[in-house]
N, C-alpha and C positions, 0 to 999 in steps of 0.2 A: 289475326289479330285485328284488322281492320273490322272485319264483321262483328266481332265483339263490341269494339268501340262505339260502332252505329248502332247497335241494338241498345246500349245503354245510353246514349242520347235521346234515342227514340222514346224509351221508356220513361226518363225524365221529362221530356216534353209533355207526354200525354199526362202524367200525374199534375204537372203544372196547371194544364187546362182545367182539370178536374176540381183542383183547389179554387182557381178563379170562379169556376160556375157555382161554386157552393157560396160565394159572397154576393152573390145578386141574386134577385128573387126569379124563380123558374129557371135558372142558368143552365139546366141539363135539359130543357124542355122548349127552346126556342125554336121557333119555326123556321125553315130553310125557304127564304123566298124564291130561290130558283128551282125548287122541287114541285114536281107536279103529282108527287105520291105522298105527300105528307112528311117528308123528310125533316130532320133537325140540323140545325147550325150551332154545332157543338163548340167552334171556336168563336164564341159570339164577340170578342173585341176585334176580329181580323176578317180580311178581305176573301178569305177561302173558308169554307165551311168546316174543314177538320182543323182550323187554327193554323198558327204560324206563320211567318213572314211579315208583311205589312199590315198595321193596324187599321181599323174602320175608324170613322169619328168617335163611335163609343168606345172603343179600345183606348183611343187616345184621351177622352174625358174621364173615362175609368183610372187609367193611370194617373192623370193630373189630380184625382180625387183620393190618391192614396191606396187604390184598388180597394176601396170603402164605398158601400152604398150608403147615401145620405141623400138628405131632401133636396139638394142643390142638382145632384144627379139625377135624381128619380125626377124633378121637374123639368128638366133640360130636354130639348129635342135634339139630340146629337145629329142624327142623320138629315135633319130640316123637312121630314114628310109630314108636318103639321100634328104629330103624336108625341107626346112625352115619352121619356124613356120609361117611365113606370107604367104608363098605359099599355106600351108594347109589351112590358114584361108581366104584365098582370098585376101589378101593384099602383093602381092609379091614384090612390089616397096617400101615397109614399109611408105606409105604415110599417112596412117589413123590415125586420132586422134579421142578423144571422142567429140571435138569440130569443127573439121573443114569439117566434111561431105564428105571427100575422097571417090570416088567411089571404090566401092569394086567387085571383082569378086566372083563368087560362089566358097564356100568353098570345098577343095577336099579331106580332110582328117582331122583327129583326131591330133593334134599336141603331144599328150602326150601318144598316143599308136602307137607303131610302126606298119606300114602296108606295105605290107599284113600280117596280122597274121599268123604265122607258116611259113613263108618264110625263106630261108637261112639268109637273112638280119636281121630279127627279131627274130630268133630261140633263141638267146642267153639271150631276155628279159623274156622267160618263162611265158608270159602274156597268160591266157586263157580267153575267154571271159564269162561274170557272166551267171549262168544258171538261166532261168526264172521260177518261181516256180508257 
């Protein structure tokens, strides 16, 4: 019985991330700043790549925006790395919406993790890449 319950919770969590990814530009294509092989950070608003647990600054800002991409969230630099969320997600002009199909650029960063990790600009955030077990 416990195994079935855990499986159901896991499936619910994965579905939630997918729905949030569709609410931001390039949500399923955000690069993993910890990856050396071009991996993706599917839990964009969280401190771990797969999502869940604590939110990163973008995740907190996205929640405050009512889980909606808007010009204020787009122009904000949630992670403090000098690039707007829109620039990092490939929507530098803040023209994308869930309904308009605006053209997007390739995402250049993770809007909730200051990059490059460990640089003087990002040192105050004390973020460390999650270890893979």
